[in-house]
Backbone bond lengths (Angstrom), bond angles and torsions (degrees), N, CA, C in turn:
res aa  C-N    CA-C-N  psi(-1)  N-CA   C-N-CA  omega(-1)  CA-C   N-CA-C  phi
1 M - - - 1.436 - - 1.513 108.80 -
2 K 1.361 111.87 151.28 1.433 121.50 -178.90 1.580 103.88 -109.72
3 R 1.321 112.68 122.51 1.550 120.50 167.01 1.521 110.34 -109.80
4 F 1.286 116.28 128.76 1.455 118.22 -175.61 1.548 109.67 -70.46
5 A 1.371 118.46 -15.36 1.444 116.00 171.29 1.403 121.80 -70.08
6 M 1.432 112.30 -7.66 1.434 121.62 173.57 1.654 110.86 -59.18
7 E 1.355 104.66 -40.06 1.623 107.91 179.95 1.449 112.15 -70.29
8 Q 1.253 120.79 -28.69 1.523 124.86 174.91 1.595 104.04 -63.61
9 L 1.316 117.55 -50.45 1.384 116.72 -174.11 1.535 110.17 -66.31
10 Q 1.276 119.93 -37.03 1.542 122.17 174.21 1.451 113.05 -56.73
11 S 1.302 110.85 -43.95 1.587 115.28 176.68 1.510 112.67 -65.07
12 W 1.331 115.29 -38.64 1.487 121.30 175.63 1.625 107.86 -59.54
13 K 1.286 113.85 -49.98 1.471 117.90 -177.90 1.493 115.93 -48.35
14 E 1.397 113.54 -40.97 1.495 122.86 -170.31 1.441 108.73 -81.78
15 K 1.291 121.98 -13.33 1.502 128.04 -173.03 1.548 108.48 -61.62
16 E 1.379 115.94 133.32 1.480 114.74 173.08 1.501 115.47 -73.88
17 K 1.381 116.13 -38.09 1.430 123.23 178.20 1.415 106.52 -103.42
18 R 1.393 119.99 78.21 1.361 123.05 -172.49 1.516 108.12 -100.84
19 K 1.282 116.47 145.74 1.506 126.43 172.24 1.489 113.15 -109.26
20 P 1.379 116.57 155.21 1.450 112.76 169.97 1.635 115.84 -47.36
21 M 1.274 116.95 145.59 1.412 121.08 176.58 1.485 117.85 -105.07
22 I 1.281 121.63 126.55 1.448 124.11 173.20 1.424 112.97 -105.88
23 I 1.341 117.14 126.91 1.471 123.09 173.80 1.478 110.37 -96.41
24 M 1.256 125.62 108.77 1.399 129.54 -178.22 1.683 106.16 -99.41
25 G 1.243 109.97 140.35 1.520 117.58 172.34 1.529 112.66 175.35
26 A 1.281 114.46 167.87 1.474 121.72 -176.68 1.539 102.75 -72.24
27 R 1.434 110.84 174.56 1.381 115.37 179.35 1.548 112.92 -71.38
28 Q 1.346 115.68 147.25 1.448 123.78 172.57 1.489 111.26 69.39
29 V 1.468 118.36 26.51 1.527 109.26 177.32 1.562 103.63 -101.31
30 G 1.292 120.79 6.41 1.496 121.46 172.09 1.503 116.70 103.62
31 K 1.290 119.01 24.43 1.399 129.36 -176.13 1.628 109.78 -62.09
32 T 1.341 116.95 -50.67 1.419 120.50 179.89 1.492 108.50 -69.18
33 W 1.253 122.61 -49.10 1.383 126.75 176.35 1.592 110.83 -48.14
34 L 1.207 114.70 -51.78 1.468 121.90 177.85 1.497 115.52 -52.96
35 M 1.341 114.48 -50.74 1.457 122.02 -177.48 1.584 108.71 -69.09
36 K 1.300 120.55 -41.86 1.375 121.93 -177.48 1.581 109.63 -72.43
37 E 1.254 119.21 -33.40 1.506 124.04 -179.22 1.483 107.48 -70.01
38 F 1.401 113.03 -44.47 1.518 119.45 176.55 1.534 110.34 -56.36
39 G 1.335 117.17 -47.78 1.432 119.11 177.87 1.514 111.48 -64.43
40 R 1.159 119.11 -43.90 1.586 120.95 178.27 1.509 109.56 -56.44
41 Q 1.366 117.17 -45.43 1.496 116.74 -171.52 1.578 110.15 -80.80
42 F 1.246 123.09 -23.19 1.482 122.61 -160.52 1.536 112.59 -128.17
43 F 1.358 119.02 -6.54 1.419 118.89 -178.44 1.554 112.19 -131.10
44 P 1.350 121.98 142.77 1.423 115.20 178.55 1.585 111.05 -72.91
45 K 1.267 115.62 -23.72 1.559 119.76 -179.87 1.487 111.71 -131.76
46 V 1.334 114.69 142.97 1.479 117.78 173.20 1.585 106.06 -127.95
47 A 1.317 115.57 133.58 1.471 122.71 178.26 1.560 103.05 -111.41
48 Y 1.307 116.17 100.12 1.470 123.65 -177.13 1.551 115.08 -100.70
49 V 1.286 115.03 127.27 1.540 118.11 179.95 1.536 109.61 -133.89
50 S 1.270 115.41 118.46 1.522 118.24 173.43 1.540 109.07 -98.87
51 F 1.267 113.95 132.05 1.486 117.64 179.03 1.487 115.15 -92.15
52 Y 1.187 114.46 8.47 1.486 120.78 176.10 1.583 111.45 -74.75
53 N 1.327 112.21 115.58 1.505 116.61 -170.05 1.452 115.20 56.37
54 N 1.270 124.60 34.57 1.369 130.78 -170.84 1.508 109.87 -115.68
55 K 1.326 124.60 58.98 1.341 118.92 -170.32 1.564 116.87 -67.66
56 R 1.240 117.66 -22.70 1.507 123.72 178.79 1.469 106.89 -66.36
57 M 1.406 126.81 -39.04 1.354 126.70 -175.06 1.611 105.97 -85.02
58 S 1.231 116.26 -32.02 1.447 121.18 -179.23 1.549 107.30 -61.28
59 D 1.478 115.98 -42.06 1.349 117.81 179.63 1.492 117.11 -66.36
60 V 1.319 115.38 -25.14 1.390 121.60 -176.95 1.641 109.51 -64.24
61 F 1.293 111.24 -34.05 1.510 121.15 -179.90 1.631 105.37 -84.84
62 E 1.212 124.37 -16.17 1.486 125.40 -176.36 1.607 107.29 -74.43
63 M 1.369 116.26 -33.94 1.381 119.61 -172.37 1.541 117.04 -64.75
64 D 1.345 115.25 -59.58 1.508 120.86 175.52 1.557 105.83 -166.25
65 F 1.294 113.11 -167.80 1.459 114.94 -174.11 1.500 106.63 -118.70
66 D 1.311 123.45 37.82 1.433 124.66 175.68 1.509 105.40 -76.37
67 I 1.398 116.70 108.36 1.374 126.00 -173.46 1.577 113.14 -59.36
68 Q 1.351 110.97 -39.69 1.519 110.94 -177.61 1.542 112.76 -74.09
69 R 1.266 117.75 -23.45 1.525 120.70 166.53 1.438 112.03 -65.41
70 I 1.372 111.26 -52.73 1.606 116.44 177.48 1.454 108.55 -54.98
71 L 1.186 121.20 -47.30 1.490 124.48 -179.12 1.604 115.48 -54.67
72 M 1.310 111.96 -43.93 1.459 123.47 -179.01 1.506 102.83 -65.74
73 N 1.358 121.44 -50.19 1.388 121.51 -179.09 1.589 114.88 -62.08
74 L 1.430 115.42 -33.23 1.473 121.49 177.99 1.614 106.11 -66.89
75 N 1.301 114.56 -44.93 1.494 121.78 179.30 1.654 108.90 -54.69
76 I 1.284 116.64 -43.60 1.360 119.99 -177.30 1.552 110.98 -70.87
77 E 1.367 112.26 -45.07 1.519 117.33 -177.31 1.464 116.71 -63.86
78 T 1.401 108.73 -36.05 1.596 114.01 -174.60 1.568 108.39 -97.28
79 G 1.308 120.29 -20.31 1.403 114.24 -175.57 1.511 111.30 82.20
80 V 1.227 117.96 7.76 1.603 125.40 -178.28 1.449 107.45 -112.20
81 T 1.307 117.20 130.89 1.491 120.20 172.06 1.545 106.87 -83.75
82 I 1.275 111.28 115.25 1.490 115.29 -171.60 1.566 107.30 -82.67
83 T 1.229 120.54 120.97 1.424 125.78 177.55 1.511 111.97 -126.06
84 P 1.318 115.48 145.11 1.512 119.12 179.26 1.577 101.43 -106.68
85 P 1.330 119.83 179.78 1.513 124.34 -23.91 1.652 106.24 -90.41
86 G 1.243 113.48 144.97 1.440 120.16 173.55 1.485 116.35 73.26
87 D 1.323 117.02 5.04 1.458 121.16 -172.96 1.528 110.47 -93.85
88 T 1.328 116.49 -41.94 1.467 122.97 -176.48 1.487 110.49 -121.96
89 L 1.337 114.81 139.59 1.448 123.84 177.51 1.562 98.63 -105.96
90 I 1.364 114.02 127.78 1.499 120.98 175.39 1.539 103.61 -103.11
91 I 1.345 115.97 123.84 1.588 123.49 176.73 1.451 104.95 -115.49
92 L 1.399 111.16 123.33 1.412 120.19 174.10 1.604 105.39 -112.39
93 D 1.247 115.93 108.63 1.547 117.23 -169.68 1.493 105.57 -110.96
94 E 1.391 112.94 162.82 1.443 122.33 178.98 1.528 109.73 51.67
95 I 1.319 122.35 41.70 1.542 124.55 179.75 1.460 115.91 -62.26
96 Q 1.442 118.70 -17.23 1.457 119.44 178.08 1.440 111.84 -62.86
97 D 1.391 117.16 -20.84 1.519 120.58 176.28 1.506 109.13 -85.11
98 A 1.287 126.62 -3.32 1.388 124.87 178.59 1.606 106.80 -144.25
99 P 1.285 116.07 77.66 1.576 117.22 -172.97 1.535 115.16 -54.10
100 R 1.306 117.28 -27.13 1.526 117.89 -175.25 1.484 107.57 -75.94
101 V 1.264 120.87 -9.80 1.581 122.18 172.89 1.551 106.81 -67.05
102 L 1.342 114.09 -46.95 1.505 120.81 176.56 1.574 111.40 -52.06
103 E 1.297 118.65 -41.58 1.471 122.31 -176.26 1.613 105.88 -75.10
104 S 1.333 117.96 -32.58 1.521 121.77 -177.45 1.516 104.99 -62.91
105 L 1.307 125.99 -24.55 1.364 122.58 -175.26 1.596 116.96 -63.73
106 K 1.390 109.83 -24.78 1.475 118.84 175.44 1.619 109.48 -61.85
107 Y 1.405 110.76 -42.88 1.455 115.56 -176.91 1.490 112.50 -76.73
108 F 1.342 119.93 -25.52 1.450 121.90 172.19 1.436 109.16 -67.82
109 C 1.313 120.99 -37.27 1.516 122.83 177.70 1.429 110.05 -69.02
110 E 1.438 117.91 -44.34 1.556 116.14 -176.72 1.524 115.33 -78.81
111 D 1.319 112.11 -41.19 1.525 113.33 -172.30 1.585 116.46 -100.68
112 A 1.345 113.52 -10.94 1.470 112.48 -172.94 1.597 104.02 -151.37
113 P 1.364 120.22 58.87 1.494 121.61 -174.43 1.573 110.42 -71.60
114 E 1.424 115.64 -12.12 1.382 113.85 -171.98 1.561 110.77 -81.70
115 Y 1.437 118.01 -3.56 1.416 119.07 178.85 1.553 105.76 -90.83
116 H 1.335 111.73 152.01 1.462 120.91 175.89 1.602 103.28 -95.74
117 V 1.250 115.83 113.15 1.623 118.62 -175.49 1.567 104.09 -123.96
118 L 1.322 119.01 120.69 1.398 128.35 172.02 1.636 108.91 -110.27
119 A 1.275 115.18 134.62 1.408 117.03 177.24 1.590 107.69 -136.62
120 A 1.361 106.11 151.39 1.564 109.39 -176.47 1.500 104.78 -151.76
121 G 1.309 114.98 157.95 1.578 119.62 174.96 1.516 103.95 -175.05
122 S 1.273 111.55 152.26 1.409 123.63 168.41 1.445 117.87 -83.45
123 L 1.260 125.04 147.16 1.488 125.42 -174.70 1.517 115.95 51.73
124 L 1.365 111.12 35.26 1.548 115.45 175.77 1.470 110.99 -54.29
125 G 1.333 114.27 -40.70 1.537 118.68 -179.78 1.412 114.18 -51.65
126 V 1.439 116.49 -41.11 1.507 117.60 179.15 1.486 110.83 -71.95
127 A 1.415 120.55 -38.90 1.433 119.77 176.34 1.490 113.81 -61.02
128 I 1.245 117.86 -35.76 1.468 120.67 -178.17 1.525 113.43 -58.45
129 H 1.394 113.44 -27.85 1.410 117.18 -174.58 1.568 112.71 -90.68
130 Q 1.241 115.45 4.14 1.525 117.08 -177.23 1.493 115.46 -103.02
131 G 1.351 114.38 43.05 1.373 120.07 178.48 1.631 116.02 82.58
132 V 1.251 110.92 18.81 1.444 116.49 -179.41 1.532 112.59 -98.49
133 S 1.268 115.65 131.47 1.592 114.45 -174.18 1.541 103.47 -85.55
134 Y 1.314 115.70 118.08 1.512 122.06 -179.80 1.681 106.11 -81.80
135 P 1.304 108.80 130.56 1.517 115.62 -173.27 1.494 109.17 -73.42
136 V 1.334 121.64 72.26 1.427 127.51 178.49 1.527 113.66 -54.41
137 G 1.250 121.60 128.44 1.474 123.08 178.62 1.598 111.83 77.11
138 K 1.260 117.08 -7.34 1.441 114.96 -177.00 1.517 115.90 -108.21
139 V 1.393 119.03 3.81 1.418 122.04 -177.41 1.628 107.26 -136.60
140 N 1.324 116.00 159.16 1.391 121.48 166.35 1.403 108.53 -106.54
141 V 1.384 122.54 154.41 1.338 124.43 -176.31 1.548 113.43 -133.93
142 I 1.252 117.37 137.58 1.482 123.64 175.09 1.522 104.65 -119.13
143 N 1.440 120.31 126.49 1.340 122.25 165.82 1.554 116.85 -89.12
144 L 1.247 117.53 119.52 1.413 120.13 -177.42 1.476 111.03 -102.49
145 Y 1.357 117.69 131.92 1.381 123.33 -173.24 1.515 104.93 -122.11
146 P 1.365 116.00 169.63 1.572 117.65 172.22 1.480 107.83 -53.69
147 M 1.416 111.42 162.44 1.401 114.55 -174.03 1.529 112.65 -63.46
148 S 1.396 109.21 142.98 1.502 111.42 176.70 1.488 110.68 -77.09
149 F 1.404 123.19 171.72 1.346 129.44 174.59 1.580 110.42 -54.94
150 E 1.327 119.83 -46.01 1.439 117.22 174.85 1.398 118.16 -59.19
151 E 1.490 118.42 -42.68 1.425 121.04 176.51 1.566 113.80 -66.05
152 F 1.302 113.60 -31.05 1.454 123.56 170.32 1.575 113.18 -57.09
153 L 1.344 112.66 -49.09 1.448 122.03 174.36 1.569 112.56 -56.51
154 M 1.258 113.88 -50.94 1.484 121.12 175.86 1.502 112.71 -53.74
155 A 1.335 115.31 -47.71 1.430 118.99 178.89 1.461 117.89 -61.71
156 K 1.366 112.29 -31.81 1.477 120.43 177.26 1.628 113.70 -79.91
157 G 1.365 112.76 -2.85 1.576 117.75 -174.93 1.441 112.16 74.15
158 E 1.299 113.55 29.37 1.569 119.72 176.35 1.457 107.53 -103.26
159 K 1.463 114.95 53.09 1.434 121.67 -173.42 1.612 110.95 -62.02
160 E 1.297 117.93 -41.47 1.398 117.91 -178.16 1.538 115.92 -71.67
161 A 1.354 112.82 -32.32 1.421 122.16 175.82 1.567 106.81 -65.47
162 C 1.190 112.79 -43.23 1.548 114.96 178.26 1.488 115.27 -67.62
163 K 1.428 113.99 -36.30 1.430 113.53 175.80 1.605 116.15 -69.55
164 L 1.315 114.20 -32.11 1.509 118.28 176.74 1.584 108.60 -67.79
165 L 1.316 114.65 -38.97 1.442 117.96 -177.23 1.530 109.53 -67.22
166 M 1.335 113.95 -38.85 1.480 118.00 -178.54 1.487 112.26 -72.79
167 S 1.454 116.53 -20.66 1.412 120.39 -177.38 1.659 108.78 -81.29
168 R 1.375 116.40 -10.36 1.419 119.95 -179.12 1.573 112.14 57.87
169 D 1.300 116.68 29.18 1.445 120.45 174.63 1.650 105.69 -82.79
170 Y 1.308 110.90 92.45 1.485 112.27 -175.38 1.481 120.73 -73.08
171 V 1.380 107.13 -23.40 1.527 114.20 175.48 1.528 111.34 -68.87
172 M 1.318 117.94 -41.07 1.383 120.51 176.46 1.524 114.76 -71.42
173 M 1.323 112.38 -33.45 1.519 116.76 -176.49 1.563 106.02 -73.01
174 S 1.293 118.64 -30.12 1.407 119.49 179.59 1.532 115.59 -65.23
175 L 1.221 112.58 -27.74 1.535 120.89 177.83 1.553 107.51 -75.79
176 L 1.362 117.98 -18.32 1.456 119.79 179.95 1.549 111.65 -109.38
177 H 1.328 109.17 17.11 1.492 117.72 -167.84 1.615 112.87 -47.81
178 E 1.313 117.57 -53.38 1.489 121.91 178.30 1.707 109.57 -56.38
179 K 1.157 117.49 -40.63 1.494 117.03 -179.67 1.594 111.08 -64.16
180 Y 1.451 113.15 -44.23 1.412 113.97 178.90 1.520 114.48 -68.16
181 V 1.406 111.26 -32.94 1.462 111.92 -179.75 1.477 109.02 -68.46
182 D 1.375 121.86 -37.77 1.437 130.50 173.73 1.627 112.12 -52.54
183 L 1.357 109.61 -52.95 1.464 117.17 -177.25 1.574 110.84 -66.15
184 L 1.381 112.43 -38.43 1.553 116.46 175.69 1.516 113.76 -60.51
185 R 1.329 114.19 -42.56 1.455 122.14 176.36 1.496 110.50 -59.08
186 Q 1.303 116.62 -41.84 1.546 120.71 178.89 1.486 107.96 -63.28
187 Y 1.268 118.16 -41.54 1.473 125.77 -177.48 1.635 108.14 -63.95
188 Y 1.293 110.38 -42.61 1.451 113.02 -179.30 1.558 109.35 -65.72
189 Y 1.367 118.04 -36.77 1.395 120.29 -175.74 1.591 114.12 -75.65
190 V 1.241 110.53 -38.36 1.543 118.09 -177.30 1.428 109.69 -84.27
191 G 1.348 118.24 -35.78 1.569 118.57 -171.38 1.472 114.03 80.41
192 G 1.226 118.45 -178.12 1.508 124.75 -174.94 1.483 114.21 -109.49
193 M 1.349 118.64 9.10 1.433 116.59 175.32 1.553 110.06 -68.44
194 P 1.450 116.82 130.42 1.485 114.78 -172.37 1.495 116.30 -61.23
195 E 1.296 120.54 -33.46 1.508 122.40 -179.78 1.544 107.17 -66.46
196 A 1.230 121.67 -44.36 1.491 123.90 -177.35 1.533 107.96 -70.52
197 V 1.277 126.47 -31.35 1.329 130.09 179.58 1.447 108.81 -72.98
198 S 1.319 119.12 -44.35 1.487 122.47 178.64 1.565 113.06 -62.47
199 K 1.312 110.50 -32.29 1.546 114.32 -177.68 1.486 105.90 -81.94
């Protein structure tokens, strides 16, 4: 599947003054898939940690924000030797289950900006209001939504129909009116949740 947010992540990867990136979105919109696929395509190594039911790693972030100590624990947990720059993508997933991870992103930004750090979690907005210090100005954010109609077309293999739609050539599109109406009807029925679309 193609998600247009991948292009935003590529641009973030190449930035010289890069901050940790947070992907915000509802459950099941494809945050985890996007992060792992980005790592698979653009990094030699990926160090992935999910904080869902992972008290051991949550406790690592409860102690303090010593980035070298945190990195050592991430190395052990993932079995991946994390090396900068541009060699390893660090993925911190389901961070709503470990609110201090969100705070740690400030220290990754200030003390270890050479590392590529991606974080994601559902209901982050709720977690932020529970006494967690949000790292204002120290992170970049992408809001991920269900798949757009264009992404749906790409997933269905309708690449040319998608290209024409994005070109905004309304005269040509009007000639294919019935096809587009049928595709839009399918999109309305299936919706934009990636798992449903893939099936």
